[in-house]
Every structure is written in C-alpha cells, then in structure tokens.
VEXTIVEX-564239 format. One record per residue (C-alpha): residue in three letters; x, y, z. Coordinates in steps of 0.05 Angstrom, whole numbers, always signed. Example, Ala and Ser with C-alpha at 12.3 -4.5 7.8 and 13.67 -1.06 7.14 Angstrom:
# residues 2
{residuo->Ala; u->+246; v->-90; w->+156} $
{residuo->Ser; u->+273; v->-21; w->+143} $
This chain:
# residues 328
{residuo->Unk; u->-173; v->+205; w->+65} $
{residuo->Unk; u->-157; v->+139; w->+91} $
{residuo->Unk; u->-91; v->+116; w->+125} $
{residuo->Unk; u->-61; v->+92; w->+62} $
{residuo->Unk; u->-78; v->+150; w->+22} $
{residuo->Unk; u->-42; v->+190; w->+74} $
{residuo->Unk; u->+22; v->+158; w->+68} $
{residuo->Unk; u->+13; v->+163; w->-9} $
{residuo->Unk; u->+33; v->+240; w->+2} $
{residuo->Unk; u->+101; v->+278; w->-5} $
{residuo->Unk; u->+126; v->+315; w->+56} $
{residuo->Unk; u->+96; v->+379; w->+53} $
{residuo->Unk; u->+160; v->+411; w->+31} $
{residuo->Unk; u->+174; v->+364; w->-22} $
{residuo->Unk; u->+96; v->+374; w->-43} $
{residuo->Unk; u->+104; v->+451; w->-41} $
{residuo->Unk; u->+168; v->+450; w->-88} $
{residuo->Unk; u->+127; v->+401; w->-140} $
{residuo->Unk; u->+74; v->+458; w->-139} $
{residuo->Unk; u->+124; v->+511; w->-151} $
{residuo->Unk; u->+171; v->+477; w->-199} $
{residuo->Unk; u->+163; v->+496; w->-280} $
{residuo->Unk; u->+174; v->+426; w->-298} $
{residuo->Unk; u->+119; v->+385; w->-338} $
{residuo->Unk; u->+123; v->+313; w->-315} $
{residuo->Unk; u->+123; v->+262; w->-362} $
{residuo->Unk; u->+99; v->+186; w->-342} $
{residuo->Unk; u->+112; v->+120; w->-377} $
{residuo->Unk; u->+77; v->+60; w->-348} $
{residuo->Unk; u->+24; v->+98; w->-312} $
{residuo->Unk; u->-17; v->+37; w->-301} $
{residuo->Unk; u->+31; v->-5; w->-271} $
{residuo->Unk; u->+56; v->-8; w->-196} $
{residuo->Unk; u->+94; v->+50; w->-189} $
{residuo->Unk; u->+62; v->+92; w->-239} $
{residuo->Unk; u->-3; v->+87; w->-203} $
{residuo->Unk; u->+32; v->+106; w->-141} $
{residuo->Unk; u->+63; v->+169; w->-166} $
{residuo->Unk; u->-9; v->+195; w->-202} $
{residuo->Unk; u->-32; v->+187; w->-133} $
{residuo->Unk; u->+22; v->+221; w->-97} $
{residuo->Unk; u->+21; v->+279; w->-151} $
{residuo->Unk; u->-51; v->+284; w->-141} $
{residuo->Unk; u->-47; v->+297; w->-70} $
{residuo->Unk; u->+4; v->+350; w->-84} $
{residuo->Unk; u->-27; v->+384; w->-147} $
{residuo->Unk; u->-102; v->+373; w->-137} $
{residuo->Unk; u->-138; v->+398; w->-197} $
{residuo->Unk; u->-71; v->+418; w->-227} $
{residuo->Unk; u->-54; v->+348; w->-240} $
{residuo->Unk; u->-75; v->+345; w->-310} $
{residuo->Unk; u->-44; v->+408; w->-337} $
{residuo->Unk; u->+27; v->+387; w->-301} $
{residuo->Unk; u->+30; v->+312; w->-327} $
{residuo->Unk; u->+28; v->+272; w->-388} $
{residuo->Unk; u->+20; v->+196; w->-390} $
{residuo->Unk; u->+42; v->+145; w->-442} $
{residuo->Unk; u->+31; v->+71; w->-445} $
{residuo->Unk; u->+24; v->+11; w->-488} $
{residuo->Unk; u->-50; v->+30; w->-506} $
{residuo->Unk; u->-89; v->+92; w->-509} $
{residuo->Unk; u->-149; v->+98; w->-453} $
{residuo->Unk; u->-165; v->+132; w->-389} $
{residuo->Unk; u->-132; v->+115; w->-325} $
{residuo->Unk; u->-176; v->+122; w->-264} $
{residuo->Unk; u->-152; v->+147; w->-200} $
{residuo->Unk; u->-181; v->+125; w->-133} $
{residuo->Unk; u->-210; v->+194; w->-122} $
{residuo->Unk; u->-245; v->+189; w->-187} $
{residuo->Unk; u->-205; v->+231; w->-227} $
{residuo->Unk; u->-187; v->+205; w->-300} $
{residuo->Unk; u->-118; v->+217; w->-333} $
{residuo->Unk; u->-116; v->+206; w->-406} $
{residuo->Unk; u->-58; v->+158; w->-428} $
{residuo->Unk; u->-32; v->+161; w->-494} $
{residuo->Unk; u->+4; v->+110; w->-538} $
{residuo->Unk; u->+85; v->+117; w->-522} $
{residuo->Unk; u->+98; v->+128; w->-595} $
{residuo->Unk; u->+64; v->+196; w->-584} $
{residuo->Unk; u->+115; v->+219; w->-536} $
{residuo->Unk; u->+154; v->+247; w->-595} $
{residuo->Unk; u->+106; v->+301; w->-593} $
{residuo->Unk; u->+110; v->+322; w->-517} $
{residuo->Unk; u->+124; v->+405; w->-540} $
{residuo->Unk; u->+175; v->+454; w->-510} $
{residuo->Unk; u->+187; v->+469; w->-438} $
{residuo->Unk; u->+222; v->+443; w->-382} $
{residuo->Unk; u->+205; v->+366; w->-373} $
{residuo->Unk; u->+217; v->+314; w->-315} $
{residuo->Unk; u->+216; v->+241; w->-341} $
{residuo->Unk; u->+189; v->+185; w->-294} $
{residuo->Unk; u->+203; v->+127; w->-339} $
{residuo->Unk; u->+168; v->+64; w->-316} $
{residuo->Unk; u->+154; v->+30; w->-379} $
{residuo->Unk; u->+185; v->-39; w->-394} $
{residuo->Unk; u->+162; v->-111; w->-406} $
{residuo->Unk; u->+167; v->-152; w->-341} $
{residuo->Unk; u->+197; v->-211; w->-343} $
{residuo->Unk; u->+128; v->-248; w->-334} $
{residuo->Unk; u->+123; v->-229; w->-402} $
{residuo->Unk; u->+171; v->-287; w->-421} $
{residuo->Unk; u->+113; v->-335; w->-404} $
{residuo->Unk; u->+77; v->-324; w->-469} $
{residuo->Unk; u->+132; v->-296; w->-516} $
{residuo->Unk; u->+204; v->-312; w->-544} $
{residuo->Unk; u->+265; v->-285; w->-511} $
{residuo->Unk; u->+276; v->-252; w->-579} $
{residuo->Unk; u->+205; v->-217; w->-581} $
{residuo->Unk; u->+219; v->-191; w->-510} $
{residuo->Unk; u->+282; v->-166; w->-522} $
{residuo->Unk; u->+256; v->-129; w->-591} $
{residuo->Unk; u->+195; v->-100; w->-542} $
{residuo->Unk; u->+238; v->-68; w->-491} $
{residuo->Unk; u->+288; v->-44; w->-543} $
{residuo->Unk; u->+231; v->-6; w->-577} $
{residuo->Unk; u->+213; v->+25; w->-508} $
{residuo->Unk; u->+287; v->+41; w->-489} $
{residuo->Unk; u->+302; v->+75; w->-558} $
{residuo->Unk; u->+226; v->+114; w->-559} $
{residuo->Unk; u->+242; v->+145; w->-488} $
{residuo->Unk; u->+319; v->+161; w->-501} $
{residuo->Unk; u->+300; v->+193; w->-566} $
{residuo->Unk; u->+252; v->+236; w->-529} $
{residuo->Unk; u->+301; v->+256; w->-476} $
{residuo->Unk; u->+350; v->+272; w->-529} $
{residuo->Unk; u->+303; v->+322; w->-563} $
{residuo->Unk; u->+276; v->+354; w->-505} $
{residuo->Unk; u->+293; v->+402; w->-447} $
{residuo->Unk; u->+297; v->+352; w->-393} $
{residuo->Unk; u->+320; v->+361; w->-327} $
{residuo->Unk; u->+317; v->+303; w->-292} $
{residuo->Unk; u->+301; v->+228; w->-300} $
{residuo->Unk; u->+273; v->+177; w->-255} $
{residuo->Unk; u->+276; v->+104; w->-280} $
{residuo->Unk; u->+265; v->+38; w->-233} $
{residuo->Unk; u->+314; v->-20; w->-248} $
{residuo->Unk; u->+319; v->-79; w->-214} $
{residuo->Unk; u->+358; v->-133; w->-171} $
{residuo->Unk; u->+352; v->-179; w->-229} $
{residuo->Unk; u->+415; v->-145; w->-257} $
{residuo->Unk; u->+457; v->-189; w->-210} $
{residuo->Unk; u->+475; v->-259; w->-218} $
{residuo->Unk; u->+427; v->-299; w->-176} $
{residuo->Unk; u->+444; v->-301; w->-107} $
{residuo->Unk; u->+503; v->-253; w->-115} $
{residuo->Unk; u->+513; v->-181; w->-128} $
{residuo->Unk; u->+554; v->-194; w->-188} $
{residuo->Unk; u->+524; v->-160; w->-256} $
{residuo->Unk; u->+496; v->-213; w->-300} $
{residuo->Unk; u->+513; v->-208; w->-378} $
{residuo->Unk; u->+484; v->-268; w->-401} $
{residuo->Unk; u->+421; v->-240; w->-447} $
{residuo->Unk; u->+396; v->-305; w->-469} $
{residuo->Unk; u->+393; v->-338; w->-394} $
{residuo->Unk; u->+368; v->-270; w->-360} $
{residuo->Unk; u->+342; v->-224; w->-411} $
{residuo->Unk; u->+300; v->-184; w->-364} $
{residuo->Unk; u->+360; v->-166; w->-313} $
{residuo->Unk; u->+407; v->-153; w->-365} $
{residuo->Unk; u->+367; v->-105; w->-408} $
{residuo->Unk; u->+352; v->-70; w->-345} $
{residuo->Unk; u->+425; v->-64; w->-344} $
{residuo->Unk; u->+433; v->-39; w->-411} $
{residuo->Unk; u->+387; v->+14; w->-397} $
{residuo->Unk; u->+420; v->+29; w->-334} $
{residuo->Unk; u->+482; v->+44; w->-376} $
{residuo->Unk; u->+447; v->+77; w->-426} $
{residuo->Unk; u->+404; v->+134; w->-388} $
{residuo->Unk; u->+461; v->+152; w->-340} $
{residuo->Unk; u->+507; v->+168; w->-402} $
{residuo->Unk; u->+446; v->+207; w->-431} $
{residuo->Unk; u->+437; v->+240; w->-359} $
{residuo->Unk; u->+507; v->+256; w->-357} $
{residuo->Unk; u->+503; v->+293; w->-430} $
{residuo->Unk; u->+447; v->+325; w->-415} $
{residuo->Unk; u->+479; v->+349; w->-343} $
{residuo->Unk; u->+413; v->+331; w->-308} $
{residuo->Unk; u->+408; v->+286; w->-242} $
{residuo->Unk; u->+383; v->+219; w->-248} $
{residuo->Unk; u->+353; v->+170; w->-202} $
{residuo->Unk; u->+356; v->+89; w->-219} $
{residuo->Unk; u->+336; v->+50; w->-162} $
{residuo->Unk; u->+351; v->-21; w->-171} $
{residuo->Unk; u->+286; v->-56; w->-138} $
{residuo->Unk; u->+285; v->-115; w->-95} $
{residuo->Unk; u->+222; v->-120; w->-54} $
{residuo->Unk; u->+164; v->-74; w->-59} $
{residuo->Unk; u->+109; v->-64; w->-17} $
{residuo->Unk; u->+45; v->-17; w->-12} $
{residuo->Unk; u->-14; v->+6; w->-47} $
{residuo->Unk; u->-25; v->-12; w->-119} $
{residuo->Unk; u->+12; v->-74; w->-112} $
{residuo->Unk; u->-7; v->-124; w->-180} $
{residuo->Unk; u->+13; v->-189; w->-197} $
{residuo->Unk; u->-10; v->-216; w->-129} $
{residuo->Unk; u->+4; v->-282; w->-142} $
{residuo->Unk; u->+67; v->-276; w->-162} $
{residuo->Unk; u->+86; v->-235; w->-95} $
{residuo->Unk; u->+103; v->-270; w->-30} $
{residuo->Unk; u->+73; v->-213; w->+8} $
{residuo->Unk; u->+14; v->-204; w->-23} $
{residuo->Unk; u->-3; v->-276; w->-37} $
{residuo->Unk; u->+10; v->-290; w->+43} $
{residuo->Unk; u->-34; v->-230; w->+61} $
{residuo->Unk; u->-92; v->-248; w->+15} $
{residuo->Unk; u->-91; v->-319; w->+39} $
{residuo->Unk; u->-84; v->-300; w->+113} $
{residuo->Unk; u->-148; v->-250; w->+108} $
{residuo->Unk; u->-189; v->-307; w->+66} $
{residuo->Unk; u->-183; v->-349; w->+132} $
{residuo->Unk; u->-140; v->-401; w->+94} $
{residuo->Unk; u->-79; v->-390; w->+133} $
{residuo->Unk; u->-8; v->-382; w->+101} $
{residuo->Unk; u->+26; v->-434; w->+60} $
{residuo->Unk; u->+106; v->-424; w->+48} $
{residuo->Unk; u->+121; v->-478; w->-2} $
{residuo->Unk; u->+198; v->-469; w->-3} $
{residuo->Unk; u->+234; v->-519; w->+47} $
{residuo->Unk; u->+293; v->-477; w->+53} $
{residuo->Unk; u->+301; v->-409; w->+82} $
{residuo->Unk; u->+281; v->-342; w->+37} $
{residuo->Unk; u->+303; v->-279; w->+61} $
{residuo->Unk; u->+279; v->-214; w->+33} $
{residuo->Unk; u->+274; v->-138; w->+50} $
{residuo->Unk; u->+218; v->-92; w->+27} $
{residuo->Unk; u->+212; v->-19; w->+15} $
{residuo->Unk; u->+141; v->+22; w->+17} $
{residuo->Unk; u->+130; v->+49; w->-54} $
{residuo->Unk; u->+111; v->+114; w->-28} $
{residuo->Unk; u->+185; v->+120; w->+2} $
{residuo->Unk; u->+213; v->+104; w->-66} $
{residuo->Unk; u->+170; v->+153; w->-102} $
{residuo->Unk; u->+182; v->+216; w->-50} $
{residuo->Unk; u->+259; v->+197; w->-61} $
{residuo->Unk; u->+252; v->+197; w->-133} $
{residuo->Unk; u->+227; v->+266; w->-132} $
{residuo->Unk; u->+275; v->+290; w->-78} $
{residuo->Unk; u->+335; v->+267; w->-118} $
{residuo->Unk; u->+314; v->+307; w->-184} $
{residuo->Unk; u->+290; v->+364; w->-146} $
{residuo->Unk; u->+350; v->+375; w->-95} $
{residuo->Unk; u->+401; v->+333; w->-118} $
{residuo->Unk; u->+468; v->+331; w->-75} $
{residuo->Unk; u->+538; v->+318; w->-96} $
{residuo->Unk; u->+537; v->+259; w->-55} $
{residuo->Unk; u->+480; v->+222; w->-82} $
{residuo->Unk; u->+485; v->+153; w->-120} $
{residuo->Unk; u->+447; v->+155; w->-186} $
{residuo->Unk; u->+442; v->+76; w->-184} $
{residuo->Unk; u->+431; v->+37; w->-119} $
{residuo->Unk; u->+396; v->-19; w->-88} $
{residuo->Unk; u->+333; v->-17; w->-50} $
{residuo->Unk; u->+322; v->-52; w->+17} $
{residuo->Unk; u->+291; v->-37; w->+81} $
{residuo->Unk; u->+321; v->-28; w->+148} $
{residuo->Unk; u->+306; v->-99; w->+163} $
{residuo->Unk; u->+310; v->-170; w->+126} $
{residuo->Unk; u->+265; v->-224; w->+138} $
{residuo->Unk; u->+258; v->-296; w->+130} $
{residuo->Unk; u->+185; v->-317; w->+106} $
{residuo->Unk; u->+164; v->-351; w->+171} $
{residuo->Unk; u->+181; v->-287; w->+206} $
{residuo->Unk; u->+148; v->-246; w->+151} $
{residuo->Unk; u->+87; v->-292; w->+162} $
{residuo->Unk; u->+90; v->-284; w->+237} $
{residuo->Unk; u->+91; v->-215; w->+227} $
{residuo->Unk; u->+31; v->-210; w->+181} $
{residuo->Unk; u->-9; v->-246; w->+227} $
{residuo->Unk; u->+5; v->-190; w->+283} $
{residuo->Unk; u->-12; v->-136; w->+241} $
{residuo->Unk; u->-73; v->-161; w->+216} $
{residuo->Unk; u->-93; v->-182; w->+285} $
{residuo->Unk; u->-107; v->-260; w->+266} $
{residuo->Unk; u->-53; v->-294; w->+316} $
{residuo->Unk; u->-90; v->-360; w->+297} $
{residuo->Unk; u->-80; v->-361; w->+235} $
{residuo->Unk; u->-38; v->-424; w->+209} $
{residuo->Unk; u->+25; v->-426; w->+178} $
{residuo->Unk; u->+33; v->-484; w->+133} $
{residuo->Unk; u->+114; v->-501; w->+109} $
{residuo->Unk; u->+153; v->-558; w->+98} $
{residuo->Unk; u->+204; v->-575; w->+153} $
{residuo->Unk; u->+263; v->-523; w->+130} $
{residuo->Unk; u->+323; v->-562; w->+112} $
{residuo->Unk; u->+394; v->-537; w->+124} $
{residuo->Unk; u->+413; v->-510; w->+50} $
{residuo->Unk; u->+431; v->-454; w->+12} $
{residuo->Unk; u->+393; v->-394; w->+29} $
{residuo->Unk; u->+354; v->-361; w->-29} $
{residuo->Unk; u->+370; v->-287; w->-9} $
{residuo->Unk; u->+344; v->-233; w->-53} $
{residuo->Unk; u->+361; v->-168; w->-11} $
{residuo->Unk; u->+391; v->-105; w->-39} $
{residuo->Unk; u->+450; v->-71; w->-1} $
{residuo->Unk; u->+421; v->-23; w->+40} $
{residuo->Unk; u->+473; v->+30; w->+53} $
{residuo->Unk; u->+465; v->+77; w->-4} $
{residuo->Unk; u->+385; v->+81; w->-4} $
{residuo->Unk; u->+381; v->+86; w->+73} $
{residuo->Unk; u->+433; v->+141; w->+75} $
{residuo->Unk; u->+400; v->+182; w->+23} $
{residuo->Unk; u->+334; v->+179; w->+53} $
{residuo->Unk; u->+360; v->+201; w->+121} $
{residuo->Unk; u->+405; v->+252; w->+86} $
{residuo->Unk; u->+337; v->+283; w->+44} $
{residuo->Unk; u->+303; v->+284; w->+113} $
{residuo->Unk; u->+251; v->+227; w->+79} $
{residuo->Unk; u->+213; v->+176; w->+131} $
{residuo->Unk; u->+224; v->+102; w->+124} $
{residuo->Unk; u->+168; v->+63; w->+135} $
{residuo->Unk; u->+179; v->-1; w->+175} $
{residuo->Unk; u->+151; v->-68; w->+157} $
{residuo->Unk; u->+92; v->-63; w->+204} $
{residuo->Unk; u->+71; v->+1; w->+163} $
{residuo->Unk; u->+81; v->-41; w->+97} $
{residuo->Unk; u->+45; v->-94; w->+107} $
{residuo->Unk; u->-16; v->-61; w->+139} $
{residuo->Unk; u->-18; v->-11; w->+76} $
{residuo->Unk; u->-9; v->-69; w->+31} $
{residuo->Unk; u->-66; v->-107; w->+67} $
{residuo->Unk; u->-118; v->-42; w->+66} $
{residuo->Unk; u->-104; v->-36; w->-10} $
{residuo->Unk; u->-111; v->-114; w->-23} $
{residuo->Unk; u->-177; v->-108; w->+19} $
{residuo->Unk; u->-211; v->-46; w->-17} $
{residuo->Unk; u->-192; v->-80; w->-86} $
{residuo->Unk; u->-226; v->-148; w->-71} $
{residuo->Unk; u->-284; v->-109; w->-49} $
C-alpha cells in the first residue's frame, strides 16, 4: 500500500465500527471525487465485504473500477427506489456541478438537479435511514461574503445547494437521524478531477511538467484546503458517533489560509523543485479574492471526534502523488 492509500483509511477505531455497524451504505455520485474516496476508504475497512455492504447509484449504469482492481456496479439513480428493507446510511454526493452550466441552460440545470434531489429525498423518506452525509458548497454564499445567496438565476448552483441543505436537514429532523452537510470550499487529495478548474491541481501539474507555475490573477487570491480523507472520516464519525454539540451544516477550512504565491512556493518545496519558476503579473493593491470557509466548527469537530487534520504539505503530496499515477 502506498503512502496515499495509507491516508485513505479510517482510523482503526472507526473502521471497526463501520465493519460492525448493521447499516447498508447507499452512495450516490460514486464516480465523483468524494464518491471515489468513500469507496476506497470503505474498501480498506471492509475488504471483500464491500460489495455486500454498499449500493452505488449514478447517472449511468456501469462498473466502477477501484485502484485495487476491484469493480463495484453502479446503478441508475432512478433504481434507488428498490434498495430494499434494512437500515441504511446515505452518502449523497450526486449533483450537477456548476461547470455543467457551460453546456446547458439554467432551466435545464435547475430541472436536472431537482430530479436528483426529489429522487434521493423520496428514497430516504421511504426507507429506514439512520444517517445522511451530503456535501454542499461555499457557493451558497454571495461572492466574497458569508451571506447566504438567494438569486437563483445568477447563482443556480449555490442557491440549489442551499435549498438542498434546508430540505435534507428538515428530512433528517423528521426521521430523527444525524446529518452531516459540509459546505466545501477547497478540497485536496486523491481523486481530484477537472484539473484545469482547480488551482491546486493545475499548479502541481505544471510544476511537475517542468513548465513552472503560472498564476494569472493580478490581485491576492486566498484559499484554505482540507484533505478529502478528513472529509470522509468526519462524515462517518458524525453519523456513527453523533454528539449533541455537533453542527449539521458547517463550512470547511484548513488550519491555515494561503495566498496563491505562498501556495506555489509550498508546492515547489513539497515536490522538491526549488528552481521551478513562478510566473505572475505584479500584484496590485485591490480587493482580495478570498474563498475561505469559517474554520471553527470543522476544526472543533475534527478534534473532539479524535480525527487528524492533514496539513497543507500532506495535502499537496497526496494530490501530486495521485496526479502522477493518473498521468502515467
């Protein structure tokens, strides 16, 4: 097992709980970044029992290949109605992402996400569900603020995420079950996708390719990252070991916030490429582009539940390791 796979594991205590728990795990969006991390971490915990403990649903019926060589069938989301009796944990990661707005109308985007939301909510209502994890987004806020946005036409992705938050929290309350809805800002680690859309991935890739690191923004850009393994571990922890002071909806943020020039320098250090050039126009004194969550609830719950927060160096290392294996 390589270093990355080693971090894509639950703590032993939590892995044992997952093995002993009677719930079947229902995963939507299994081919996405978080979905793949969930599958690999569950495989590390469950081994050969994985196939009998999980049902995966997505936009198409196909086999999903894990890095171990194991395959897991993925069914059409509409078939989630037939998941059968018995207790369930839902990990609902299916959602049309905002880049889909480039190839479809706002109306089609809204309609597509409404179908997903309705389908999953109906399945939860009809079954013995004992916990729900559903990632949301920092896009629920108006740009540059922590004020919730309600302009559906201008921000359909963020507003629909917020609507799902309200819908599924109410559903969880009605079923008296724990719910974990992290508002994601900046994520790192294995299974990162859409490389050209993420600063971290594109900077690592260009540095490794000998092209240096290009930062196009002429103003300060500030981000704070969390490791996908930390996100998944916290999701299971909050569902299996809920505490009365847990927060159902919370922002994600690492222990530090970094400006992109600082991030570029850290990437060079972690990748041991100190001579890699950093190309950037002169930074002007202007309004910062700050996309950083409020870190207190996330870091507090990680510590209270005895979970490790992987630092930015580990995040860069694991992201780079995955990207290198993906490219080879």
